[in-house]
C-alpha positions as MATLAB code, in Angstrom:
seq = 'MEWMNFNLDQLVAKKVKYPIKEMFKEIVKSLAEFHENDVMHRDLKPSNIMFATRNKQVLPQPEGAEMNIKDYVVKIIDYGMAKEIDW';
ca = [
      -0.231    0.328   -0.073;
       1.785    3.425   -0.839;
       1.680    6.226    1.587;
      -0.870    8.966    2.207;
       0.527   12.197    3.573;
      -2.984   13.373    5.075;
      -6.352   13.243    4.428;
      -9.262   16.310    3.611;
     -10.101   16.460    7.895;
      -6.680   17.441    8.706;
      -6.333   20.165    5.934;
      -9.092   21.628    7.180;
      -8.742   21.304   10.687;
      -4.824   22.620   10.602;
      -6.935   25.970    8.788;
      -4.560   25.836    5.795;
      -5.125   27.415    2.053;
      -5.946   25.281   -0.648;
      -7.106   25.775   -3.528;
     -10.901   24.710   -3.786;
     -12.179   24.411   -7.384;
      -8.863   22.129   -8.165;
      -9.505   19.976   -5.516;
     -12.735   19.771   -6.345;
     -12.297   19.005   -9.676;
     -10.187   15.788   -8.897;
     -12.662   14.395   -6.443;
     -15.633   14.610   -9.078;
     -13.603   13.100  -11.586;
     -12.756   10.140   -9.271;
     -16.176    9.974   -8.516;
     -17.175    9.777  -12.357;
     -15.027    7.103  -12.748;
     -17.024    5.228   -9.682;
     -19.928    5.457  -11.518;
     -18.552    4.835  -14.743;
     -17.882    1.538  -13.721;
     -21.179    1.658  -12.044;
     -19.544    1.715   -8.167;
     -21.408    3.748   -5.786;
     -18.917    4.962   -2.863;
     -21.669    5.679   -0.248;
     -19.299    6.895    2.271;
     -17.454    9.832    0.940;
     -16.115   12.331    3.967;
     -13.301   14.548    4.411;
     -11.527   11.632    6.436;
     -11.602    9.250    2.822;
     -10.042   12.260    0.830;
      -6.078   11.290    0.854;
      -2.987   13.240   -0.572;
      -0.761   11.338   -2.086;
       2.726   13.072   -3.274;
       3.234   12.830   -7.063;
       5.925   10.896   -8.072;
       6.678    9.316   -4.442;
       8.622   12.710   -3.427;
       8.934   13.492    0.119;
       6.629   16.919    1.021;
       5.335   17.540    4.586;
       2.263   18.731    5.350;
       0.932   22.025    4.578;
       1.310   24.097    8.077;
      -0.438   27.689    7.474;
       1.230   28.679    4.062;
      -0.885   27.914    0.974;
      -1.583   24.272   -0.762;
       0.391   23.306   -4.468;
      -2.508   21.123   -5.330;
       0.351   20.276   -8.397;
       2.307   18.440   -5.599;
      -0.437   15.838   -4.708;
      -2.458   13.267   -5.734;
      -6.197   12.768   -4.851;
      -7.178    9.626   -3.835;
     -10.751    8.008   -2.230;
     -10.364    5.873    0.167;
     -12.352    3.119    1.928;
     -14.529    1.022   -0.383;
     -16.372   -0.918    2.731;
     -19.513    0.292    1.791;
     -19.354    0.786   -1.661;
     -21.970   -1.076   -3.826;
     -22.325   -1.968   -7.160;
     -25.438   -0.265   -9.317;
     -27.353   -1.957  -11.386;
     -28.827    1.017  -14.199;
];
């Protein structure tokens, strides 16, 4: 399993300035892929939206400064409640 640096819940708690539009685009693209494959996540919450660094580089968690979304990949985890959709 790859290392995930932090989740959206931790990011909001630290009051880091983060690029909401770009982050939301990444989340929506991930959900679109779920739905294209007929899967419904059903447990989407900030603690299940993780950030991993691109190219396996080691970066510290953002602390108060602005977060550069280009350094991270948004990943959705915890498929325990996921369900196949029968359209």
